[in-house]
C-alpha positions in Angstrom: 207.7 196.1 186.0 207.8 199.5 184.2 206.5 199.8 180.7 209.9 199.8 179.1 210.5 196.3 180.5 207.3 194.9 179.1 206.9 192.4 176.3 205.2 194.9 173.9 208.0 197.5 174.5 210.7 194.9 174.0 209.1 193.8 170.7 209.0 197.4 169.5 212.7 197.8 170.4 213.6 194.8 168.3 211.4 196.1 165.5 213.1 199.5 165.6 216.4 197.8 165.1 215.1 196.2 161.9 213.2 199.2 160.5 214.8 202.2 162.2 217.6 202.7 159.7 215.4 202.3 156.6 215.0 205.5 154.7 211.5 206.9 153.9 212.3 207.0 150.2 212.8 203.2 150.3 209.5 202.7 152.2 207.7 204.6 149.5 209.5 202.8 146.7 208.5 199.4 148.2 204.8 200.4 148.6 203.0 202.8 146.3 199.8 202.5 148.4 201.3 204.1 151.5 198.8 207.0 151.5 195.8 204.6 151.4 197.3 202.4 154.0 198.4 205.1 156.5 195.8 207.9 156.2 192.7 208.1 158.4 189.8 210.5 158.7 187.4 211.7 161.4 185.5 214.8 162.4 186.5 217.1 159.5 190.2 216.0 159.8 192.4 213.8 157.6 195.7 212.7 159.0 198.3 211.3 156.7 200.9 209.2 158.5 202.5 207.8 155.3 205.6 210.0 155.7 206.2 208.5 159.2 208.9 205.9 159.4 206.5 203.1 160.0 205.2 199.9 158.4 202.0 198.0 158.9 203.9 195.8 161.3 204.9 199.0 163.3 201.2 199.9 163.8 200.3 196.4 164.8 203.0 196.4 167.5 202.1 199.9 168.7 198.5 198.8 169.1 199.7 195.8 171.1 201.5 198.2 173.4 198.4 200.4 173.7 196.3 197.3 174.6 198.9 196.1 177.0 198.7 199.5 178.8 194.9 199.1 178.8 194.3 202.2 176.7 190.7 201.4 175.8 189.8 201.0 179.5 191.7 204.3 180.3 189.8 206.1 177.6 186.5 205.0 179.1 187.7 206.1 182.6 188.4 209.6 181.2 184.9 210.0 179.9 183.0 208.5 182.9 184.6 210.6 185.6 187.0 208.3 187.2 189.8 210.0 189.2 192.4 209.9 186.4 194.1 212.9 188.0 195.5 210.8 190.7 197.8 213.3 192.5 194.9 215.6 193.0 192.4 212.8 193.5 189.8 214.1 191.0 188.5 213.5 187.5 189.5 215.3 184.3 186.2 216.0 182.6 187.0 218.5 179.9 185.1 216.2 177.5 182.0 216.8 179.6 182.2 220.6 178.9 181.3 220.0 175.2 178.8 217.2 175.7 175.2 217.8 174.5 172.8 218.8 177.3 170.6 215.8 176.7 173.4 213.3 177.5 173.5 212.9 181.3 176.7 212.4 183.2 176.5 211.7 186.9 179.4 212.6 189.2 178.4 211.5 192.7 174.8 212.6 193.3 174.9 215.4 190.7 174.2 215.3 187.0 177.1 217.6 186.0 175.8 217.8 182.4 173.0 220.0 183.7 175.4 222.1 185.8 177.7 222.6 182.8 174.9 223.8 180.6 173.5 226.0 183.2 176.9 227.7 183.4 177.1 228.0 179.6 173.6 229.5 179.4 174.5 232.1 182.0 177.6 233.0 180.1 175.6 233.3 176.9 173.2 235.6 178.7 176.0 237.9 179.7 177.4 237.8 176.1 174.1 238.8 174.7 173.8 241.7 177.2 177.2 243.0 176.0 176.4 242.5 172.3 173.1 244.2 172.7 174.6 247.2 174.5 172.8 246.5 177.7 175.9 246.1 179.8 177.0 249.7 180.6 180.1 251.3 182.0 180.3 253.7 184.9 178.9 256.7 182.9 176.3 254.7 181.0 178.4 254.0 177.9 177.9 250.6 176.2 180.9 248.3 176.3 183.1 248.5 173.2 186.3 246.9 174.5 186.7 243.7 176.4 190.1 242.8 177.9 190.6 239.2 179.0 193.1 239.0 181.8 194.5 235.5 182.3 197.6 233.4 182.0 198.4 230.0 180.6 195.3 228.1 179.5 193.1 231.0 180.6 194.8 233.2 178.0 196.3 230.9 175.3 193.1 228.9 174.6 190.7 231.9 174.1 193.4 233.9 172.3 194.1 231.1 169.8 190.5 230.4 169.2 189.6 234.1 168.6 192.4 234.5 166.1 191.6 231.2 164.4 187.9 232.0 164.1 188.2 235.6 163.3 186.3 235.3 160.0 183.3 233.8 161.7 182.1 236.9 163.6 178.4 237.3 162.7 177.5 240.5 161.0 174.4 240.7 163.2 176.4 241.1 166.3 177.5 244.5 167.5 181.3 244.5 167.1 183.3 244.2 170.4 187.1 244.6 170.3 188.5 241.6 172.4 192.0 242.0 173.8 194.2 239.6 175.8 196.6 240.5 178.6 198.8 237.9 180.3 202.3 239.3 180.8 203.3 239.9 184.4 205.4 242.9 183.6 202.3 245.0 182.7 203.6 245.8 179.1 200.5 244.5 177.3 198.1 246.2 179.7 199.9 249.6 179.6 199.8 249.6 175.8 196.1 249.0 175.8 195.2 251.4 178.6 196.8 254.3 176.7 194.4 254.0 173.7 191.0 252.8 175.0 188.1 254.5 176.8 187.8 253.4 180.4 184.0 254.0 180.6 183.3 251.5 177.8 185.9 248.9 178.8 185.0 245.6 180.5 187.6 243.3 182.1 187.2 239.5 182.2 189.4 238.1 185.0 190.0 234.4 184.1 191.6 232.5 187.0 190.8 229.1 188.3 192.3 229.8 191.7 191.8 233.6 191.7 195.2 233.7 193.4 197.6 233.7 190.4 200.0 236.6 191.0 200.3 237.4 187.3 196.6 237.7 186.8 195.9 239.6 190.0 198.7 242.1 189.4 197.1 243.0 186.0 193.6 243.1 187.5 194.7 245.4 190.3 196.3 247.8 187.8 193.1 247.7 185.7 190.9 248.6 188.6 193.2 251.4 189.8 193.1 252.8 186.2 189.3 252.8 186.3 189.0 254.3 189.8 191.4 257.1 188.8 189.5 257.8 185.5 186.0 257.7 187.1 186.6 259.1 190.6 184.3 256.3 191.9 184.9 253.6 194.5 186.4 250.3 193.6 183.1 248.6 194.6 181.1 250.5 192.0 183.9 250.0 189.4 183.9 246.3 190.0 180.1 246.1 189.5 180.3 247.8 186.1 183.6 246.8 184.7 184.7 243.3 185.9 183.5 239.8 185.3 185.3 237.0 187.2 185.5 233.4 185.8 186.8 231.0 188.4 186.6 227.8 190.3 187.1 229.8 193.5 184.1 232.1 193.9 185.0 233.0 197.5 188.3 234.4 196.5 186.8 236.2 193.5 184.3 237.9 196.0 187.2 238.7 198.4 188.9 240.5 195.5 185.8 242.5 194.9 183.9 241.0 192.1 180.2 240.7 193.0 178.5 237.3 192.8 176.2 238.5 190.0 179.3 239.2 187.9 180.9 235.8 188.4 180.9 232.7 186.1 182.0 229.4 187.6 183.7 226.3 186.4 185.0 223.2 188.3 188.2 222.3 190.0 188.4 219.2 187.7 188.9 221.5 184.7 192.6 222.1 184.1 193.6 225.5 182.9 194.9 224.2 179.6 191.7 222.3 179.0 189.4 225.1 180.1 188.5 227.1 176.9 185.4 224.8 176.5 184.0 226.2 179.8 183.0 229.8 180.7 186.7 230.6 180.3 185.8 230.7 176.6 183.6 233.8 177.1 186.0 235.9 175.1 185.5 233.4 172.2 181.8 233.8 172.4 182.0 237.6 172.6 184.3 237.6 169.5 182.5 235.0 167.3 179.0 234.8 168.8 177.3 232.3 171.0 176.3 230.1 168.0 179.8 229.7 166.7 181.1 228.9 170.3 178.5 226.2 170.4 179.6 224.9 167.0 183.2 224.7 168.3 182.0 222.6 171.2 180.1 220.4 168.8 183.2 219.8 166.7 185.2 218.8 169.8 182.4 216.5 170.9 182.4 214.8 167.5 186.1 214.1 168.0 185.4 212.9 171.5 182.9 210.4 170.2 185.3 209.1 167.6 188.1 208.8 170.2 185.8 207.0 172.7 184.1 204.6 170.3 186.5 203.9 167.4 188.8 200.8 167.5 192.4 201.8 168.1 193.4 200.6 164.6 191.4 203.5 163.1 191.3 205.9 166.0 192.8 209.2 164.9 194.0 210.6 168.3 195.2 207.1 169.4 197.3 206.7 166.2 198.6 210.2 166.5 199.7 209.5 170.0 201.2 206.0 169.4 203.2 207.2 166.4 204.6 209.9 168.6 205.6 207.2 171.1 207.3 205.3 168.2 209.3 208.4 167.3 210.3 209.4 170.8 211.0 206.1 172.5 212.1 203.9 169.6 213.5 206.2 167.0 215.1 208.5 169.6 213.6 211.7 168.2 213.0 214.4 170.9 212.1 217.5 169.0 208.6 218.2 167.5 207.8 221.1 165.2 204.2 222.3 164.8 203.8 223.9 161.3 200.3 225.3 160.5 200.0 226.6 156.9 197.3 229.0 157.7 197.9 232.4 159.3 194.7 232.0 161.4 196.4 229.2 163.3 199.4 231.4 164.3 198.9 230.7 168.0 198.4 226.9 167.6 202.1 226.1 168.2 202.2 228.0 171.4 199.0 226.4 172.6 200.3 222.9 171.9 203.6 223.7 173.6 201.7 224.3 176.7 199.2 221.5 176.3 201.8 218.9 175.7 204.8 220.0 177.7 202.8 221.0 180.8 200.8 217.8 180.6 203.5 215.2 179.8 206.7 216.9 180.8 207.0 214.5 183.7 209.6 212.0 185.0 207.7 210.2 187.7 205.1 207.4 187.2 201.6 207.2 188.7 203.1 205.0 191.4 205.7 207.6 192.3 208.7 205.9 190.7 211.3 207.6 188.6 212.0 206.1 185.2 214.7 206.3 182.6 212.7 206.4 179.4 211.8 209.7 177.6 208.4 211.3 177.8 207.3 214.6 176.2 209.6 216.0 173.5 210.4 219.7 173.1 207.7 221.4 171.0 208.0 224.6 169.0 206.7 225.9 165.8 205.6 228.8 163.6 203.2 229.5 160.7 204.8 227.4 157.9 205.6 230.1 155.3 207.4 232.2 158.0 209.1 229.1 159.5 210.5 228.2 156.0 212.6 231.3 156.3 213.6 230.7 159.9 214.3 227.2 161.1 213.6 224.9 158.1 217.4 225.1 157.4 217.9 223.0 160.5 215.0 220.6 159.6 216.6 220.0 156.1 220.3 220.0 156.8 220.9 220.2 160.5 222.1 217.4 162.8 218.9 216.9 164.8 216.1 214.5 163.9 212.8 216.3 164.2 209.2 215.1 163.8 206.8 217.6 162.2 203.1 218.1 162.1 202.0 220.0 159.0 198.4 221.4 159.3 196.3 223.1 156.7 192.7 223.5 155.4 191.8 222.0 152.0 189.5 224.9 151.2 189.8 228.6 151.8 188.6 231.8 150.3 185.7 230.1 148.5 183.6 233.2 148.9 186.4 235.5 147.5 188.0 235.9 144.1 190.4 233.7 142.3 193.5 235.7 143.4 193.1 234.8 147.1 192.3 231.1 146.1 195.5 231.1 144.1 197.4 232.3 147.2 195.9 229.5 149.2 196.9 227.0 146.5 200.5 228.4 146.7 200.4 227.9 150.4 199.3 224.3 150.1 201.9 223.6 147.5 204.6 224.9 149.9 203.2 222.7 152.7 203.2 219.5 150.6 206.5 220.3 149.0 208.2 220.8 152.4 206.8 217.5 153.9 207.8 215.7 150.7 211.4 217.0 150.7 211.8 216.4 154.5 210.7 212.8 153.9 212.4 211.9 150.6 215.4 214.2 150.6 217.0 215.2 147.3 216.0 212.0 145.7 213.0 214.1 144.5 215.4 216.2 142.5 217.2 215.5 139.2 221.0 214.9 139.3 221.1 215.4 143.1 223.9 212.9 143.4 226.2 215.3 141.6 225.5 218.2 143.9 228.2 219.3 146.4 227.7 218.0 149.9 226.5 221.4 151.3 223.6 221.3 148.8 222.4 217.8 149.6 219.2 217.0 151.5 219.3 213.8 153.5 215.5 213.6 154.1 214.2 210.8 156.3 212.6 213.4 158.7 209.2 211.9 159.7 206.1 214.1 159.5 202.3 213.9 159.8 200.1 216.0 157.6 196.7 217.0 158.9 194.3 218.5 156.4 191.0 220.0 157.6 188.2 220.1 155.1 188.1 223.9 155.9 188.8 225.9 159.0 185.4 226.4 160.7 184.4 226.4 164.4 183.5 222.7 164.1 186.8 221.6 162.5 188.8 223.8 164.8 187.1 222.3 167.9 187.8 218.8 166.5 191.5 219.6 165.8 192.1 220.8 169.4 190.2 217.9 170.9 192.3 215.5 168.8 195.5 216.9 170.3 194.1 216.8 173.8 193.4 213.1 173.4 196.8 212.5 171.8 198.3 213.8 175.0 196.2 211.5 177.1 197.1 208.5 175.0 200.8 209.1 175.5 200.4 209.7 179.2 198.7 206.2 179.5 201.7 204.6 177.7 204.2 206.4 179.8 202.2 205.8 183.0 202.2 209.4 184.1 199.5 211.9 185.2 198.9 214.5 182.5 196.5 216.6 184.6 198.8 218.1 187.3 201.6 220.6 187.0 203.5 220.7 190.2 206.6 222.2 188.4 204.6 225.3 187.6 203.3 225.6 191.1 206.8 225.5 192.7 208.0 228.3 190.5 205.1 230.5 191.6 205.9 229.8 195.3 209.6 230.6 194.9 208.8 233.8 193.1 206.5 234.9 195.8 209.0 234.1 198.5 211.7 236.3 196.7 209.6 239.5 196.7 210.6 240.4 200.3 214.3 240.3 199.3 213.9 243.3 197.0 212.8 245.5 199.9 214.0 243.8 203.1 217.8 243.8 203.7 217.5 241.1 206.4 215.2 238.8 204.4 216.0 235.1 204.4 219.2 234.1 202.5 218.9 232.3 199.2 222.0 231.7 197.0 224.9 233.9 195.9 223.6 234.2 192.3 220.1 235.3 193.3 221.4 237.6 196.0 223.9 239.2 193.6 221.3 239.9 190.9 218.9 241.4 193.5 221.8 243.7 194.8 222.4 244.8 191.2 218.8 245.7 190.7 218.6 247.6 194.0 221.8 249.5 193.1 220.3 250.6 189.7 217.2 251.8 191.5 219.3 253.8 194.1 221.3 255.4 191.3 218.1 256.5 189.5 216.7 258.0 192.6 219.8 259.9 193.4 
């Protein structure tokens, strides 16, 4: 029996028929204590679910579904190292990456807590060497620019964290410019190489497999640039200008990175869950080792809450279950991520990858296809910009959309009143938009007399997440909360959130097509692909002639 045939799912379907057509303005009119009833706090985060189309009965039935799916047991399995990644037969222990050193965690014969902290300490040593000017380029210059080469989680996580925590760089640390390169076409790298000094530039090659074609293409270009600039061998250049962070040390060595320049993590660390490991070296370089550790501590605080708090008050569990309600019972399949803080500009893109790569699946853990919906389409933008882009659709379009509004309560406390007033203006916009999306033009006077094209229907559900302020700790907790939300939903949908075979297939097909650009007798594909390749080849011939 699949989950959509289960008693708890059937009960929620019936409940949705009773509640689903009720407008949020009516739910608020019936209960002036909705905020108190439907807001929950943990680890520097307050989540207000009162603008979701739910009642107390809804939450009770959602918790019954979670218990039917054995969510508490599955949470414990995640933390204790059971092989929750079933298709690859291994655990998913990203929570262990931010666990304090004194808490042991045995995986087979090894205490992986000690291994994790040994890796972090080695990373911190390298970070200190670079900050202190002790790591030198090929002509003896101290490093002033670090370029992180990665793709997916090896890029998005560190990039997002560096931008979010930009204000937390310690004044005592020698400033290092940290850049990020991920695009396969070389455009990002070419732009950087034209304006930085090769002798004082260090490249971090972040790749779990050390075989990702995007990352290796950029790395090869970077090494060639350094060899040409220095006149030295690639072996010497690799010693001075490359650090490899990988779960495949043999392949990193084969590429040319010496063992002393390698940092390792584990094959049970998924790319989109990896910024807590040595993959986060760029974050430590940008903010300092202490702030990186604070980020880990904030994530661990949310981990502890998720693991030990009853489902009725469990922030990630409630976030995930209310998402299930919207997707599977209210038939909402679009999700907007709307941070009202420019420092969180990369959060929507990060959550797009986290959620859609994890839960964009249509096959159960048992290998059966199912006909219920899983992950929605996520997108987003910093809220004030989004208001002038796609909020028109949110307010008056034909699609139902669930939204997450995210903002810090405090900002600019160390600055003057003008900047604090700007933050207050931002918060006013954030709360006004969520209010209007929920209640529609019932919040306005004489709205009933407005022409139809000026009416706001409302009834768009949203969650508002308020951080006490944006710090390394609260940022770590926020990201951990979303990670756990993804896991909660995967448990309900009975899918594996820790593999990504769809991504792997695309890489394989791309590699197999390379020969067709140069070999006229390469294996046939399809008329569209062959026609497009012929067009590209014709353009190249015309340029040469």
